[in-house]
N, C-alpha and C positions, 0 to 999 in steps of 0.2 A: 496757589495754595502754599502757605508758609509752614515749614516743618513737616515731619513725617506723620501721617495720620493712618490709622487702621480702619478697614471696612470689612464687614461680614455680609455676604450675600447668601441668604438662605434659599435653597432650591437653585443654587447657582451652577449646576452642572449642565444645564441645557436651556434652550429657549430664551425667554426674557431674562432669566437669571444669569445665564452665561454671557449674554450681550451686556448686561449691567456690570458683571465682574470685569469684562474686558475694558469697558468704558471707564470704570473707576481706576483700574490699574493704569490706564493711559493718562489719567489725571494725577497720577503720583501716589495714590493710596496703596498701602500694603494690604492686599485683599486676601481674605480667607473665604474659600468656597465651602459652604456647609450644605450637605445633601445626603439624603437617605441612601443614594446610590454611591457607595464609597469609591468604586472603581471609576465611575464617570467623573466624580469630583477630582480625583487624582489626575485623570487624563486632562481635564479642563485646566487644572492648575499648572500642569506641565506645559500645556500649549500656550498659556498666557506668559508663563516664565517669570523671571525676576524673583521677587520675594513672595509671590503668590503661593499660598498653602491650601491644603484641603483638610476638612474634618468631616466625620460621619455625624449626621444629625437627623433624627427622626422627630418631626414636629409634633407627633402624637405622644411622645414620651418625654415627660418633664425632665427626668434625669439626663437624657440625651441633650436636650436643649440647653440646660444649665451648664453641662460639661463643655459644650461647644463654645459658649461665650466666656467661660472662666479662663480659657487659655489665651484670650486676646487682650493685649495691653494697649492703652492709648486709643480706645475705640471711639471713633468719631462718627461713623456712618454705618447704618444697618439698613439693608433692603430685604424685605421678606417676600419671596416669590413662590413659595411652595403652594401647590394647589392641584385639584383634580375635579372632575365632574362625572357623575353617573346618571345619565338621563332616565326619566321614568315619570309617569303621571302620579300625582299625589295619591290617588285611590288605588294604585297598583304597585307603588315603590316598596320593595322589601325594606324592613327596618334596618337591616345591616348596611344596605346601600346608603340610606339616609345618614346613618351614624358615621360611616366612613367619610362621607363628604363633610359633615359637621366637624369630625375629629381633625381632619387635615386643614380645612379652609377657615374654620372659626376658632376651634380650640387651639389649633396650631398658631394662628395669629395672636391669640391671647398669650400663649406661652412664650412666643418670640418677644412680644411687647413687654411681658413681665421680666424676662431675664436680660434682654437687651437694655431695658430701661434701668436695670440695676447697675449695668456695666458702662453704659455710654457716658462719655465725659460731659461736663457742663458745656453747653453750646453745641452739642452734637445733634444728630438727626436720625430719625427712624422713619422709613417709608414702607408702607404695606401695599403690595400689589393687590388691589381689590378687583373689580370687574364692572363692565357695563351692567351686568346683572345685579350689581349692588343697588341700582336705582331703577332698572327696567325689568319687568317680569317677562317670562317666556314660558310657553307651554312645554312641559316636560323637563324643566330644569328647576323645579321648586326647591330642592335641597340646596342646589348651588346658589340660587337667588337668595335664599334665607341666610346662608352662611356668609355670603359676600356683603349683604346688607348689614349683617351683624358685625362683620369685620370693619366696615366703614364707620359704624357707630363707635366701636371700640377705639378706633383712631381718634375720634373727637374727644372721648373721655380721657384717653391717654394724653392728648395734647393739653387738656386742662390740668391734669395731675402732674405732668412733668415740666410745665411752664416755669415754675419757680427756679428750676435749674437751667432754664433757657434751652432745654431739649425740645426740639421741634419734631412733631409727629404728623405725618401727612399720608394720604392715600392717592394712588393712581388707579383710574378705572378704564382699563383698555377695552376696546371692542375686539373684533376678531383679528388676531395677530398670527402670522405664519410661524407656528412653533410645533414641536412634537405633540403638545397637548391638543391642538386643533387639527392635526393631520387627519383624524378620523372623519372630519366633516365631509371630506371629498368622497367618502364611501357611501354617503347618503345622497341619492340623486336629487339635484336641484337645491340642496341646502346651502352650499357655498354661494350659488347665484343669488339666492334670496338674501343672504347676509349682505352681499355687495350692493344689491338693488336698494337696500335700506340703509346704506352708508352714503351720505351726500357727497363725500369726496371720491366715491366710486372705486374703492379698492380696499383690500385688507391691509393691516399694518405690518411693519417690520419690527422685529425685536429691538433693533437699535433705536427706533423712535421712542419706545418706552424707556429704554436705558438712558436716553438723552434727558428725559424729564427726571428720572431718578437721580442722575448726576447733578442736575440743576438744584433739586431739592436738598441734596446733601451739601451743597456749596454755600459759601458765605453770601452769595448773591440772593439766596432765599432766606436770609437771616430774619425777616419779619413775616414769614409764612408758617403758620401752624394750624392744625385742625381742619385742613382743607382736603377736598377730594377732587382730583383733576380728571376731567373727561378727555382722554387721549384715544379717540376712537373714530376719527374722520367724520364726526357729526352724527354717529349712529344713534346717540341718545335722543336725537330730535325726531326720529321716525319710529317705525314699528319693528319689534323684535321678530325674527323669523319663527315660523311654526315648526319647531324642532320635532315635537311629538307627531304632528301630522305627516311630516316627511318620513319619519322613521316607520310609522305605521303603513304608509303607502308602499315603502320599500319591502316590507315584510308580507304584504297581502298578495 
């Protein structure tokens, strides 16, 4: 990579985001970790060291997103990793649980694309971490599925709109990756096993494996790739999504 390039990793304080921040820093990017958890973002930046910095960013707050990007100069790469899921059947899910998921995963993706798209330099890259659930439905995760499918479509529209400036916009659709977000799966008997049984490569993913794809998409090696959604999930999109709702109900009965 020639010259100094800046990168922002949204949701970079843990999990896939932290692995991506580490990987981009190792490639020579000056990384800003943007996260709603200010303390965790500072800790992550200190751990990575070098020129890595931290900013507080709440992806549900447009002013916060805008301010986070305004401080970054020579912005070449953005990776948006913020996300959450609140399980529940469509006929039972409280509206506020639906709205929280949509606010973070879909509206948050929109706000990052909006403000990153204004700041990233010509020839730069924006990558949104979507999900296997952006293309594969699952019992009990309707809000998450809808939000991630929407985020993936936003990526395609953004790729069209930003192409005149040669800004590339892509999505990554991970399956189950060992992160704090998925740690709760182990509390539901049999759920992790069912995920693995429906993953042809026979294991969950590592954050570093998603980070590797994010770094590739930010690089000049991906200069002719835009508007794509990459299934990095061990082949899980080829099989059946686990019955999350059934497993949760069995645990509670």
